[in-house]
N, CA, C and O of each residue as an XYZ file, in Angstrom:
992
protein
N      57.470     89.223     81.465
C      56.099     89.019     80.998
C      56.016     89.326     79.519
O      56.531     90.347     79.063
N      55.364     88.440     78.758
C      55.168     88.628     77.328
C      53.692     88.446     77.024
O      53.091     87.441     77.405
N      53.119     89.404     76.350
C      51.711     89.343     75.990
C      51.585     89.415     74.491
O      52.177     90.296     73.868
N      50.831     88.513     73.890
C      50.533     88.558     72.463
C      49.139     89.157     72.318
O      48.138     88.456     72.468
N      49.074     90.453     72.026
C      47.793     91.144     72.006
C      47.092     91.046     70.665
O      45.869     90.915     70.623
N      47.835     91.106     69.565
C      47.289     90.965     68.216
C      46.075     91.859     67.980
O      45.017     91.390     67.561
N      46.239     93.131     68.251
C      45.126     94.055     68.041
C      45.593     95.211     67.175
O      46.373     96.045     67.634
N      45.129     95.279     65.924
C      45.262     96.457     65.087
C      46.663     96.910     64.780
O      47.411     97.250     65.697
N      47.047     96.928     63.511
C      48.356     97.473     63.138
C      48.183     98.777     62.386
O      48.672     99.812     62.839
N      47.496     98.758     61.243
C      47.338     99.955     60.438
C      46.492    100.965     61.192
O      45.479    100.613     61.797
N      46.910    102.213     61.152
C      46.153    103.258     61.796
C      46.412    103.357     63.291
O      45.775    104.162     63.970
N      47.321    102.567     63.813
C      47.587    102.600     65.243
C      47.919    104.003     65.718
O      47.458    104.432     66.776
N      48.714    104.711     64.943
C      49.159    106.033     65.341
C      48.386    107.166     64.667
O      48.538    108.325     65.052
N      47.571    106.855     63.682
C      47.047    107.889     62.804
C      46.224    108.938     63.533
O      46.326    110.125     63.222
N      45.408    108.522     64.501
C      44.529    109.467     65.166
C      45.156    110.099     66.393
O      44.574    111.004     66.992
N      46.329    109.637     66.771
C      46.905    110.127     68.012
C      48.115    111.013     67.829
O      48.442    111.798     68.719
N      48.780    110.910     66.714
C      50.001    111.677     66.549
C      50.311    111.875     65.093
O      49.844    111.132     64.229
N      51.111    112.893     64.832
C      51.749    113.025     63.532
C      53.162    112.516     63.703
O      53.585    112.199     64.815
N      53.902    112.435     62.591
C      55.208    111.796     62.639
C      56.299    112.745     62.149
O      56.034    113.741     61.477
N      57.540    112.398     62.510
C      58.668    113.204     62.091
C      58.846    113.131     60.579
O      58.630    112.069     59.996
N      59.233    114.221     59.929
C      59.421    114.187     58.487
C      60.510    113.227     58.056
O      60.487    112.728     56.931
N      61.474    112.958     58.944
C      62.560    112.052     58.563
C      62.159    110.604     58.657
O      62.906    109.728     58.219
N      60.999    110.328     59.217
C      60.594    108.952     59.413
C      59.452    108.614     58.475
O      58.310    109.032     58.668
N      59.798    107.838     57.446
C      58.814    107.295     56.516
C      57.991    108.370     55.832
O      56.873    108.097     55.395
N      58.516    109.592     55.725
C      57.860    110.612     54.941
C      56.687    111.272     55.630
O      55.883    111.918     54.958
N      56.548    111.141     56.957
C      55.444    111.786     57.634
C      55.768    113.257     57.845
O      56.900    113.686     57.621
N      54.786    114.022     58.272
C      54.878    115.452     58.073
C      55.022    116.310     59.310
O      55.157    117.526     59.167
N      55.003    115.764     60.519
C      55.080    116.615     61.698
C      55.744    115.860     62.828
O      55.795    114.630     62.796
N      56.260    116.569     63.836
C      56.952    115.867     64.911
C      56.019    115.046     65.775
O      54.808    115.264     65.799
N      56.617    114.083     66.495
C      55.843    113.284     67.436
C      55.239    114.189     68.502
O      55.865    115.165     68.917
N      54.029    113.871     68.944
C      53.344    114.739     69.887
C      52.968    114.024     71.177
O      52.197    114.565     71.969
N      53.502    112.800     71.415
C      53.199    112.129     72.670
C      54.479    111.552     73.254
O      55.480    111.387     72.556
N      54.430    111.248     74.550
C      55.577    110.678     75.227
C      55.787    109.241     74.798
O      54.911    108.621     74.194
N      56.978    108.713     75.123
C      57.246    107.314     74.783
C      56.324    106.376     75.564
O      55.935    105.324     75.057
N      55.972    106.755     76.801
C      55.043    105.933     77.564
C      53.688    105.860     76.859
O      53.074    104.796     76.776
N      53.235    107.007     76.356
C      51.970    107.018     75.626
C      52.079    106.239     74.329
O      51.119    105.600     73.897
N      53.262    106.293     73.702
C      53.489    105.553     72.466
C      53.363    104.057     72.704
O      52.728    103.352     71.920
N      53.971    103.565     73.795
C      53.875    102.145     74.123
C      52.424    101.759     74.399
O      51.948    100.731     73.915
N      51.728    102.579     75.172
C      50.328    102.278     75.465
C      49.491    102.262     74.205
O      48.586    101.440     74.060
N      49.797    103.177     73.286
C      49.022    103.258     72.053
C      49.248    102.050     71.166
O      48.305    101.518     70.581
N      50.503    101.614     71.063
C      50.789    100.433     70.256
C      50.003     99.229     70.770
O      49.507     98.420     69.986
N      49.896     99.119     72.095
C      49.283     97.941     72.686
C      47.776     98.061     72.871
O      47.132     97.100     73.292
N      47.202     99.220     72.564
C      45.777     99.425     72.805
C      44.930     98.488     71.967
O      45.062     98.451     70.744
N      44.073     97.740     72.609
C      43.179     96.836     71.895
C      42.057     97.588     71.200
O      41.327     97.014     70.392
N      41.915     98.882     71.512
C      40.850     99.665     70.910
C      41.322    100.483     69.722
O      40.528    101.206     69.119
N      42.619    100.383     69.367
C      43.110    101.141     68.225
C      42.522    100.575     66.947
O      42.170     99.397     66.879
N      42.416    101.433     65.926
C      41.805    100.986     64.671
C      42.611     99.861     64.082
O      43.841     99.913     64.101
N      41.945     98.825     63.550
C      42.614     97.577     63.199
C      42.597     97.315     61.714
O      41.610     97.566     61.023
N      43.728     96.799     61.239
C      43.794     96.172     59.925
C      44.220     94.737     60.164
O      45.332     94.509     60.641
N      43.402     93.788     59.858
C      43.695     92.396     60.167
C      44.586     91.813     59.078
O      44.205     91.758     57.909
N      45.771     91.382     59.477
C      46.726     90.773     58.570
C      46.965     89.344     59.017
O      47.107     89.082     60.212
N      47.008     88.438     58.091
C      47.218     87.038     58.437
C      48.571     86.834     59.094
O      48.718     85.985     59.974
N      49.557     87.609     58.670
C      50.904     87.418     59.225
C      51.327     88.693     59.951
O      52.187     89.449     59.500
N      50.699     88.884     61.061
C      50.836     90.088     61.869
C      50.982     89.664     63.322
O      50.331     88.714     63.757
N      51.818     90.349     64.070
C      51.935     90.045     65.494
C      52.212     91.315     66.270
O      52.829     92.255     65.769
N      51.748     91.318     67.481
C      51.951     92.447     68.384
C      52.280     91.883     69.750
O      51.562     91.021     70.257
N      53.360     92.362     70.351
C      53.726     91.866     71.673
C      54.141     93.019     72.566
O      54.516     94.097     72.106
N      54.060     92.754     73.844
C      54.590     93.661     74.857
C      55.532     92.865     75.732
O      55.196     91.774     76.194
N      56.703     93.410     75.956
C      57.705     92.710     76.760
C      58.169     93.655     77.854
O      58.717     94.720     77.569
N      57.955     93.274     79.095
C      58.336     94.131     80.202
C      59.225     93.416     81.192
O      58.927     92.298     81.612
N      60.323     94.063     81.569
C      61.212     93.559     82.616
C      61.553     94.731     83.529
O      61.068     95.844     83.323
N      62.382     94.484     84.533
C      62.844     95.557     85.400
C      63.792     96.504     84.671
O      64.103     97.587     85.167
N      64.252     96.086     83.479
C      65.243     96.866     82.737
C      64.678     97.594     81.525
O      65.156     98.672     81.171
N      63.659     97.012     80.884
C      63.092     97.611     79.686
C      61.587     97.375     79.622
O      61.061     96.419     80.192
N      60.920     98.263     78.919
C      59.504     98.088     78.578
C      59.385     98.301     77.080
O      59.754     99.356     76.564
N      58.867     97.290     76.379
C      58.885     97.305     74.916
C      57.513     96.946     74.380
O      56.866     96.019     74.868
N      57.075     97.684     73.377
C      55.888     97.329     72.602
C      56.280     97.315     71.138
O      56.953     98.227     70.656
N      55.856     96.277     70.432
C      56.252     96.137     69.034
C      55.144     95.468     68.240
O      54.479     94.555     68.730
N      54.954     95.923     67.026
C      54.076     95.254     66.079
C      54.850     95.029     64.790
O      55.680     95.851     64.405
N      54.576     93.912     64.124
C      55.152     93.640     62.809
C      54.065     93.125     61.875
O      53.126     92.451     62.300
N      54.208     93.449     60.622
C      53.362     92.920     59.556
C      54.293     92.407     58.469
O      54.926     93.198     57.770
N      54.382     91.094     58.322
C      55.304     90.502     57.358
C      54.915     90.808     55.921
O      55.761     90.750     55.028
N      53.663     91.130     55.685
C      53.178     91.404     54.336
C      52.959     92.897     54.131
O      51.998     93.317     53.488
N      53.859     93.679     54.684
C      53.722     95.121     54.637
C      54.406     95.762     53.454
O      54.638     95.134     52.420
N      54.722     97.029     53.633
C      55.349     97.831     52.573
C      56.653     98.462     53.032
O      57.248     99.256     52.303
N      57.103     98.116     54.236
C      58.310     98.724     54.781
C      58.030    100.004     55.539
O      58.904    100.864     55.645
N      56.821    100.145     56.069
C      56.486    101.303     56.899
C      57.021    101.083     58.308
O      57.039     99.953     58.796
N      57.456    102.154     58.964
C      58.070    102.003     60.275
C      57.825    103.218     61.156
O      57.596    104.325     60.670
N      57.879    102.989     62.443
C      57.929    104.039     63.452
C      58.699    103.461     64.618
O      58.186    102.590     65.321
N      59.910    103.921     64.840
C      60.837    103.284     65.767
C      61.369    104.314     66.759
O      61.813    105.393     66.367
N      61.323    103.980     68.023
C      61.877    104.836     69.064
C      62.457    103.964     70.167
O      61.720    103.417     70.988
N      63.785    103.835     70.184
C      64.453    103.017     71.196
C      65.217    103.847     72.224
O      65.618    103.330     73.267
N      65.417    105.120     71.934
C      66.263    105.949     72.780
C      67.714    105.953     72.342
O      68.525    106.692     72.900
N      68.056    105.138     71.351
C      69.414    105.088     70.792
C      69.294    105.439     69.308
O      68.770    104.646     68.525
N      69.763    106.586     68.928
C      69.525    107.089     67.584
C      70.010    106.179     66.476
O      69.286    105.944     65.508
N      71.220    105.663     66.599
C      71.757    104.837     65.527
C      71.023    103.499     65.451
O      70.834    102.967     64.357
N      70.612    102.953     66.576
C      69.813    101.726     66.565
C      68.471    101.983     65.881
O      68.012    101.154     65.095
N      67.842    103.113     66.171
C      66.610    103.483     65.461
C      66.833    103.434     63.958
O      66.043    102.848     63.217
N      67.915    104.056     63.520
C      68.233    104.144     62.096
C      68.397    102.757     61.479
O      67.964    102.530     60.349
N      69.012    101.834     62.204
C      69.233    100.494     61.670
C      67.938     99.681     61.627
O      67.707     98.951     60.663
N      67.099     99.794     62.643
C      65.816     99.081     62.610
C      64.942     99.638     61.490
O      64.211     98.890     60.841
N      65.017    100.941     61.263
C      64.295    101.540     60.136
C      64.799    100.987     58.807
O      64.009    100.715     57.903
N      66.120    100.822     58.689
C      66.679    100.223     57.475
C      66.164     98.793     57.295
O      65.823     98.378     56.187
N      66.114     98.057     58.392
C      65.593     96.686     58.321
C      64.168     96.680     57.788
O      63.844     95.907     56.886
N      63.324     97.527     58.333
C      61.934     97.578     57.898
C      61.825     97.978     56.432
O      61.122     97.326     55.659
N      62.506     99.031     56.055
C      62.408     99.546     54.687
C      62.814     98.505     53.652
O      62.143     98.354     52.631
N      63.897     97.792     53.901
C      64.439     96.899     52.877
C      63.896     95.467     52.964
O      64.045     94.693     52.018
N      63.274     95.113     54.082
C      62.614     93.808     54.173
C      61.149     93.882     53.752
O      60.525     92.859     53.472
N      60.604     95.098     53.710
C      59.173     95.336     53.484
C      58.320     94.800     54.632
O      57.119     94.585     54.468
N      58.932     94.586     55.783
C      58.208     94.207     56.992
C      57.876     95.489     57.758
O      58.781     96.207     58.182
N      56.604     95.775     57.934
C      56.212     96.942     58.719
C      56.603     96.724     60.172
O      56.364     95.655     60.734
N      57.204     97.741     60.775
C      57.649     97.641     62.167
C      57.254     98.908     62.915
O      57.569    100.018     62.488
N      56.567     98.731     64.024
C      56.386     99.810     64.986
C      56.992     99.325     66.297
O      56.622     98.270     66.812
N      57.927    100.107     66.829
C      58.670     99.689     68.016
C      58.858    100.878     68.943
O      59.315    101.940     68.519
N      58.507    100.699     70.196
C      58.754    101.707     71.221
C      59.424    101.036     72.408
O      58.941    100.023     72.914
N      60.534    101.602     72.845
C      61.323    101.006     73.930
C      61.600    102.062     74.989
O      62.057    103.159     74.669
N      61.332    101.743     76.222
C      61.808    102.502     77.375
C      62.826    101.631     78.088
O      62.460    100.614     78.678
N      64.083    102.007     78.045
C      65.124    101.194     78.645
C      65.937    101.963     79.665
O      65.852    103.188     79.749
N      66.725    101.235     80.439
C      67.545    101.835     81.491
C      68.850    102.376     80.895
O      69.939    101.909     81.229
N      68.721    103.348     80.025
C      69.895    103.920     79.367
C      70.790    104.680     80.340
O      71.930    105.005     80.007
N      70.291    104.964     81.526
C      71.149    105.583     82.546
C      72.196    104.592     83.037
O      73.217    104.986     83.601
N      71.936    103.293     82.818
C      72.925    102.267     83.165
C      73.905    102.121     82.011
O      75.080    102.467     82.135
N      73.413    101.604     80.888
C      74.144    101.585     79.630
C      73.157    101.165     78.546
O      71.949    101.152     78.783
N      73.656    100.824     77.366
C      72.782    100.538     76.226
C      72.526     99.048     76.027
O      71.794     98.659     75.117
N      73.122     98.221     76.868
C      73.079     96.781     76.637
C      71.655     96.231     76.692
O      71.233     95.524     75.778
N      70.917     96.545     77.743
C      69.584     95.974     77.917
C      68.627     96.433     76.822
O      67.829     95.642     76.319
N      68.706     97.706     76.455
C      67.833     98.221     75.395
C      68.145     97.547     74.068
O      67.236     97.169     73.329
N      69.422     97.397     73.767
C      69.827     96.743     72.519
C      69.364     95.293     72.497
O      68.718     94.854     71.545
N      69.689     94.570     73.523
C      69.360     93.139     73.580
C      67.854     92.903     73.561
O      67.363     92.081     72.787
N      67.125     93.613     74.402
C      65.694     93.342     74.535
C      64.906     93.783     73.308
O      63.892     93.168     72.979
N      65.354     94.844     72.621
C      64.675     95.239     71.383
C      64.816     94.153     70.329
O      63.882     93.899     69.568
N      65.974     93.512     70.281
C      66.194     92.425     69.323
C      65.385     91.191     69.688
O      64.809     90.545     68.812
N      65.336     90.857     70.979
C      64.542     89.709     71.419
C      63.079     89.913     71.058
O      62.428     89.000     70.550
N      62.563     91.105     71.317
C      61.153     91.383     71.042
C      60.859     91.357     69.551
O      59.832     90.822     69.134
N      61.747     91.928     68.740
C      61.546     91.911     67.291
C      61.561     90.478     66.775
O      60.705     90.094     65.979
N      62.527     89.689     67.224
C      62.605     88.302     66.779
C      61.392     87.506     67.172
O      60.896     86.699     66.386
N      60.903     87.719     68.379
C      59.724     86.987     68.823
C      58.492     87.384     68.016
O      57.668     86.538     67.669
N      58.374     88.679     67.721
C      57.232     89.137     66.925
C      57.264     88.513     65.534
O      56.228     88.100     65.012
N      58.442     88.446     64.938
C      58.570     87.820     63.622
C      58.192     86.346     63.694
O      57.462     85.847     62.838
N      58.688     85.646     64.719
C      58.365     84.227     64.870
C      56.863     84.024     65.054
O      56.280     83.108     64.473
N      56.240     84.879     65.862
C      54.798     84.761     66.078
C      54.040     84.998     64.777
O      53.085     84.283     64.470
N      54.465     86.001     64.015
C      53.778     86.319     62.766
C      53.943     85.209     61.733
O      53.051     85.002     60.910
N      55.055     84.498     61.759
C      55.294     83.407     60.810
C      54.407     82.197     61.097
O      54.102     81.425     60.189
N      53.999     82.029     62.330
C      53.148     80.888     62.667
C      53.851     79.570     62.388
O      54.980     79.359     62.829
N      53.177     78.672     61.647
C      53.784     77.370     61.356
C      54.713     77.409     60.154
O      55.250     76.378     59.749
N      54.907     78.595     59.580
C      55.850     78.835     58.478
C      55.422     78.166     57.167
O      56.249     77.960     56.279
N      54.177     77.837     57.046
C      53.695     77.187     55.822
C      53.858     78.102     54.619
O      53.500     79.279     54.658
N      54.408     77.534     53.545
C      54.483     78.222     52.277
C      55.594     79.233     52.119
O      55.700     79.850     51.059
N      56.434     79.433     53.134
C      57.461     80.470     53.033
C      58.664     79.990     52.222
O      58.865     78.792     52.022
N      59.456     80.958     51.763
C      60.688     80.620     51.049
C      61.699     79.937     51.946
O      62.463     79.085     51.491
N      61.710     80.303     53.212
C      62.546     79.752     54.272
C      63.984     80.257     54.207
O      64.507     80.717     55.222
N      64.635     80.188     53.058
C      66.034     80.600     52.925
C      66.129     81.977     52.272
O      65.296     82.344     51.443
N      67.152     82.725     52.658
C      67.423     83.989     52.000
C      68.894     84.339     52.107
O      69.561     83.958     53.068
N      69.395     85.056     51.132
C      70.773     85.540     51.207
C      70.883     86.837     50.428
O      70.071     87.123     49.548
N      71.902     87.616     50.765
C      72.083     88.895     50.078
C      73.532     89.351     50.191
O      74.158     89.242     51.245
N      74.041     89.856     49.093
C      75.272     90.645     49.081
C      74.849     92.105     49.081
O      73.970     92.503     48.316
N      75.475     92.902     49.940
C      75.083     94.306     50.049
C      76.300     95.216     49.911
O      77.050     95.402     50.868
N      76.496     95.782     48.723
C      77.574     96.757     48.559
C      77.159     98.127     49.087
O      76.025     98.556     48.878
N      78.056     98.802     49.756
C      77.842    100.190     50.158
C      79.174    100.907     50.051
O      80.021    100.834     50.941
N      79.332    101.601     48.937
C      80.605    102.255     48.623
C      81.745    101.232     48.682
O      81.747    100.272     47.910
N      82.709    101.421     49.580
C      83.882    100.538     49.604
C      83.623     99.213     50.318
O      84.489     98.339     50.347
N      82.440     99.069     50.886
C      82.121     97.924     51.749
C      81.261     96.900     51.019
O      80.385     97.254     50.229
N      81.525     95.621     51.297
C      80.675     94.548     50.798
C      80.478     93.533     51.915
O      81.443     93.061     52.518
N      79.224     93.203     52.184
C      78.914     92.189     53.191
C      78.058     91.098     52.575
O      77.434     91.286     51.530
N      78.042     89.950     53.247
C      77.242     88.811     52.808
C      76.432     88.290     54.000
O      76.968     88.080     55.088
N      75.147     88.091     53.772
C      74.253     87.561     54.803
C      73.500     86.372     54.214
O      72.958     86.464     53.112
N      73.463     85.269     54.935
C      72.678     84.100     54.542
C      71.920     83.605     55.762
O      72.458     83.577     56.869
N      70.665     83.214     55.553
C      69.871     82.784     56.694
C      68.874     81.696     56.302
O      68.522     81.528     55.134
N      68.443     80.979     57.311
C      67.461     79.907     57.187
C      66.485     80.052     58.344
O      66.893     80.020     59.505
N      65.196     80.210     58.040
C      64.186     80.252     59.099
C      63.911     78.802     59.504
O      62.866     78.231     59.191
N      64.862     78.247     60.193
C      64.891     76.813     60.481
C      64.168     76.457     61.766
O      63.770     75.309     61.961
N      63.993     77.447     62.653
C      63.507     77.143     63.991
C      64.593     76.608     64.903
O      64.335     76.290     66.064
N      65.814     76.508     64.379
C      66.968     76.055     65.165
C      67.997     77.183     65.176
O      68.794     77.292     64.244
N      67.995     78.003     66.184
C      68.868     79.179     66.192
C      70.349     78.818     66.151
O      70.824     77.954     66.888
N      71.049     79.499     65.275
C      72.506     79.365     65.199
C      73.034     80.646     64.577
O      72.461     81.161     63.616
N      74.123     81.158     65.125
C      74.618     82.461     64.682
C      76.110     82.400     64.412
O      76.890     81.951     65.252
N      76.497     82.859     63.226
C      77.910     82.970     62.857
C      78.181     84.420     62.474
O      77.481     84.990     61.638
N      79.190     85.006     63.085
C      79.526     86.424     62.881
C      80.988     86.528     62.483
O      81.874     86.131     63.241
N      81.237     87.052     61.316
C      82.604     87.301     60.863
C      82.681     88.740     60.371
O      82.827     89.010     59.178
N      82.579     89.640     61.318
C      82.628     91.075     61.022
C      83.179     91.776     62.254
O      83.334     91.159     63.308
N      83.466     93.033     62.125
C      83.995     93.791     63.251
C      84.094     95.263     62.908
O      83.882     95.678     61.769
N      84.426     96.044     63.934
C      84.479     97.494     63.794
C      85.776     98.021     64.389
O      86.346     97.423     65.301
N      86.224     99.135     63.866
C      87.490     99.713     64.312
C      87.290    100.943     65.187
O      88.264    101.572     65.601
N      86.031    101.295     65.474
C      85.773    102.383     66.409
C      84.756    101.910     67.433
O      83.988    100.981     67.183
N      84.761    102.565     68.596
C      83.956    102.086     69.722
C      82.496    102.461     69.613
O      81.645    101.786     70.192
N      82.181    103.520     68.885
C      80.800    103.982     68.823
C      80.426    104.397     67.404
O      81.258    104.865     66.627
N      79.147    104.209     67.093
C      78.529    104.813     65.914
C      77.411    105.700     66.446
O      76.437    105.206     67.013
N      77.554    107.011     66.261
C      76.705    107.916     67.020
C      76.996    107.691     68.486
O      78.152    107.739     68.905
N      75.947    107.444     69.279
C      76.152    107.136     70.693
C      76.093    105.638     70.966
O      76.226    105.220     72.116
N      75.895    104.815     69.923
C      75.709    103.372     70.096
C      77.048    102.659     70.178
O      77.914    102.873     69.330
N      77.229    101.815     71.184
C      78.450    101.035     71.337
C      78.509     99.962     70.249
O      77.598     99.142     70.142
N      79.564     99.960     69.450
C      79.621     99.034     68.317
C      79.735     97.572     68.764
O      79.381     96.672     68.002
N      80.220     97.320     69.981
C      80.281     95.932     70.438
C      78.889     95.324     70.596
O      78.758     94.102     70.673
N      77.851     96.154     70.646
C      76.491     95.668     70.818
C      75.825     95.255     69.509
O      74.765     94.630     69.526
N      76.428     95.595     68.387
C      75.817     95.278     67.090
C      75.780     93.770     66.879
O      74.741     93.224     66.510
N      76.892     93.099     67.108
C      76.911     91.635     67.016
C      75.883     91.033     67.972
O      75.183     90.085     67.618
N      75.794     91.578     69.167
C      74.864     91.036     70.159
C      73.417     91.226     69.722
O      72.578     90.367     69.995
N      73.106     92.328     69.052
C      71.745     92.554     68.546
C      71.371     91.449     67.559
O      70.294     90.864     67.662
N      72.246     91.167     66.616
C      71.945     90.135     65.620
C      71.871     88.749     66.265
O      71.019     87.939     65.899
N      72.747     88.479     67.210
C      72.687     87.190     67.905
C      71.350     87.037     68.621
O      70.740     85.970     68.579
N      70.899     88.093     69.273
C      69.645     88.038     70.027
C      68.445     87.848     69.118
O      67.547     87.069     69.438
N      68.412     88.545     67.989
C      67.272     88.401     67.087
C      67.267     87.020     66.442
O      66.199     86.458     66.201
N      68.435     86.471     66.161
C      68.480     85.126     65.574
C      67.969     84.088     66.557
O      67.293     83.139     66.159
N      68.287     84.255     67.841
C      67.835     83.300     68.850
C      66.318     83.353     69.029
O      65.658     82.316     69.077
N      65.774     84.557     69.127
C      64.347     84.664     69.423
C      63.469     84.404     68.201
O      62.327     83.966     68.344
N      63.988     84.669     67.006
C      63.217     84.402     65.783
C      63.398     82.978     65.291
O      62.641     82.524     64.433
N      64.385     82.264     65.815
C      64.644     80.894     65.373
C      65.357     80.833     64.041
O      64.998     80.040     63.170
N      66.371     81.674     63.884
C      67.087     81.769     62.613
C      68.464     81.124     62.698
O      69.166     81.274     63.698
N      68.843     80.417     61.662
C      70.253     80.150     61.409
C      70.748     81.336     60.600
O      70.288     81.555     59.480
N      71.675     82.100     61.150
C      72.064     83.379     60.560
C      73.579     83.474     60.458
O      74.290     83.380     61.459
N      74.061     83.661     59.235
C      75.488     83.834     58.974
C      75.704     85.231     58.409
O      75.048     85.625     57.445
N      76.635     85.986     59.017
C      76.903     87.359     58.605
C      78.408     87.541     58.467
O      79.185     87.145     59.336
N      78.796     88.148     57.359
C      80.229     88.251     57.073
C      80.554     89.565     56.382
O      79.896     89.954     55.417
N      81.567     90.239     56.885
C      82.147     91.387     56.199
C      83.219     90.870     55.245
O      84.239     90.334     55.679
N      82.984     91.033     53.944
C      83.965     90.588     52.958
C      85.117     91.575     52.858
O      86.281     91.175     52.819
N      84.799     92.850     52.817
C      85.803     93.912     52.913
C      85.098     95.234     53.127
O      83.907     95.375     52.852
N      85.857     96.205     53.624
C      85.319     97.524     53.891
C      86.052     98.177     55.042
O      86.659     97.495     55.867
N      85.998     99.502     55.099
C      86.750    100.223     56.115
C      85.913    101.235     56.887
O      86.247    101.557     58.027
N      84.844    101.741     56.302
C      84.025    102.743     56.963
C      83.026    102.042     57.894
O      82.213    101.237     57.441
N      83.092    102.346     59.175
C      82.293    101.630     60.164
C      80.795    101.829     59.966
O      80.018    100.893     60.155
N      80.388    103.021     59.592
C      78.972    103.279     59.307
C      78.515    102.420     58.132
O      77.447    101.811     58.186
N      79.314    102.370     57.079
C      78.962    101.576     55.908
C      78.879    100.090     56.253
O      77.990     99.386     55.773
N      79.806     99.615     57.083
C      79.806     98.200     57.456
C      78.515     97.841     58.184
O      77.861     96.853     57.848
N      78.154     98.636     59.173
C      76.951     98.353     59.952
C      75.702     98.431     59.089
O      74.852     97.543     59.142
N      75.589     99.482     58.301
C      74.389     99.642     57.478
C      74.290     98.563     56.418
O      73.193     98.088     56.122
N      75.403     98.170     55.847
C      75.404     97.100     54.859
C      74.929     95.788     55.473
O      74.180     95.043     54.841
N      75.356     95.503     56.692
C      74.918     94.278     57.375
C      73.415     94.302     57.645
O      72.733     93.298     57.438
N      72.905     95.420     58.096
C      71.464     95.518     58.362
C      70.653     95.411     57.081
O      69.619     94.743     57.056
N      71.110     96.060     56.020
C      70.383     95.986     54.758
C      70.437     94.571     54.184
O      69.454     94.092     53.619
N      71.572     93.909     54.326
C      71.671     92.531     53.864
C      70.760     91.603     54.643
O      70.111     90.727     54.071
N      70.716     91.801     55.958
C      69.801     91.024     56.791
C      68.358     91.253     56.357
O      67.571     90.311     56.264
N      68.022     92.495     56.095
C      66.660     92.829     55.669
C      66.306     92.167     54.349
O      65.230     91.585     54.214
N      67.193     92.248     53.385
C      66.902     91.708     52.058
C      66.830     90.186     52.087
O      66.026     89.587     51.372
N      67.664     89.562     52.906
C      67.588     88.107     53.050
C      66.281     87.699     53.729
O      65.669     86.701     53.348
N      65.856     88.461     54.726
C      64.596     88.163     55.402
C      63.412     88.353     54.460
O      62.450     87.586     54.511
N      63.475     89.353     53.616
C      62.373     89.569     52.675
C      62.142     88.322     51.822
O      61.002     87.895     51.640
N      63.210     87.748     51.306
C      63.092     86.548     50.476
C      62.603     85.362     51.299
O      61.762     84.586     50.845
N      63.134     85.227     52.511
C      62.837     84.050     53.318
C      61.399     84.023     53.834
O      60.807     82.949     53.940
N      60.828     85.188     54.156
C      59.475     85.192     54.722
C      58.388     85.221     53.660
O      57.224     84.958     53.963
N      58.749     85.541     52.407
C      57.729     85.619     51.375
C      57.134     84.243     51.074
O      57.826     83.225     51.102
N      55.865     84.245     50.793
C      55.174     83.002     50.463
C      55.382     82.658     48.995
O      55.340     83.526     48.124
N      55.604     81.387     48.744
C      55.720     80.858     47.394
C      54.396     80.190     47.044
O      54.034     79.187     47.659
N      53.665     80.729     46.065
C      52.341     80.158     45.767
C      52.398     78.698     45.346
O      51.409     77.980     45.491
N      53.531     78.246     44.830
C      53.631     76.842     44.435
C      53.665     75.906     45.638
O      53.349     74.722     45.528
N      54.058     76.459     46.798
C      54.120     75.628     48.004
C      52.777     75.521     48.702
O      52.576     74.620     49.517
N      51.865     76.415     48.403
C      50.574     76.388     49.073
C      50.747     76.491     50.572
O      51.436     77.386     51.062
N      50.125     75.578     51.305
C      50.227     75.562     52.761
C      51.227     74.526     53.256
O      51.204     74.140     54.424
N      52.094     74.083     52.374
C      53.096     73.102     52.756
C      54.230     73.761     53.542
O      54.727     74.819     53.156
N      54.628     73.139     54.630
C      55.778     73.610     55.395
C      57.050     73.190     54.649
O      57.167     72.030     54.254
N      58.002     74.106     54.447
C      59.181     73.796     53.635
C      60.211     72.920     54.354
O      61.331     73.349     54.629
N      59.810     71.700     54.648
C      60.696     70.723     55.267
C      60.120     69.342     55.025
O      58.906     69.152     55.106
N      60.984     68.369     54.729
C      60.505     67.001     54.536
C      60.010     66.393     55.850
O      59.330     65.367     55.839
N      60.350     67.029     56.993
C      59.852     66.559     58.282
C      58.414     66.980     58.502
O      57.731     66.444     59.375
N      57.941     67.963     57.694
C      56.592     68.472     57.894
C      56.491     69.535     58.953
O      55.391     69.978     59.284
N      57.628     69.957     59.497
C      57.654     71.010     60.502
C      59.034     71.635     60.530
O      60.008     71.026     60.087
N      59.115     72.830     61.041
C      60.404     73.505     61.229
C      60.601     73.753     62.719
O      59.685     74.161     63.433
N      61.801     73.498     63.154
C      62.145     73.767     64.541
C      62.349     72.525     65.382
O      62.809     72.620     66.520
N      62.015     71.353     64.843
C      62.173     70.130     65.608
C      63.541     69.503     65.442
O      63.818     68.460     66.033
């Protein structure tokens, strides 16, 4: 089940909780359960800031329950709780460097493994981005980024084409980053590209530190998305395709 609620982004959490100091500079620990967090994100009565390119969805299956909001015209504010620490850190990096505001709460069957939580969080994020983009009028559409991180350099190029395609030329030499299985990182990007409708190419040019490789890829993805989703005033409301539409 997928619900597009589109109710209130700014201030969603302000009256109900304080935030961890490590997350976006807030000053106090979280004070509600993840179940309450999901309910709060989806509450139609939460205080609202109406953004033209904003989306809120709830995705529930027998394996995961997810609530997410995105604001494409944000400042990189985030509040992320997936139950997987390193995945939280990477989604936060995505938000910070894309300037896309993200609030995400996931309850997943981590007693089984991390696959469903990883996959479904990416599907939900991609769908929220696609919903917020609407008909994609006026956007840059294309984005690319080289992201150096110490000894590591990665390259990311993408097209918000509406025709999902994923190319991955990267890898890891250890099985886990924190508690996160590194084999799931490629799957996360594949899932978000499919649900957001992205042609996405990701490549590790060189590097040896697994943490640096993963973070560089996420930051590159974020920076490429920032360019691609931004509106070009010269395009007005024109869709950036000679077909007059994207995705066909």
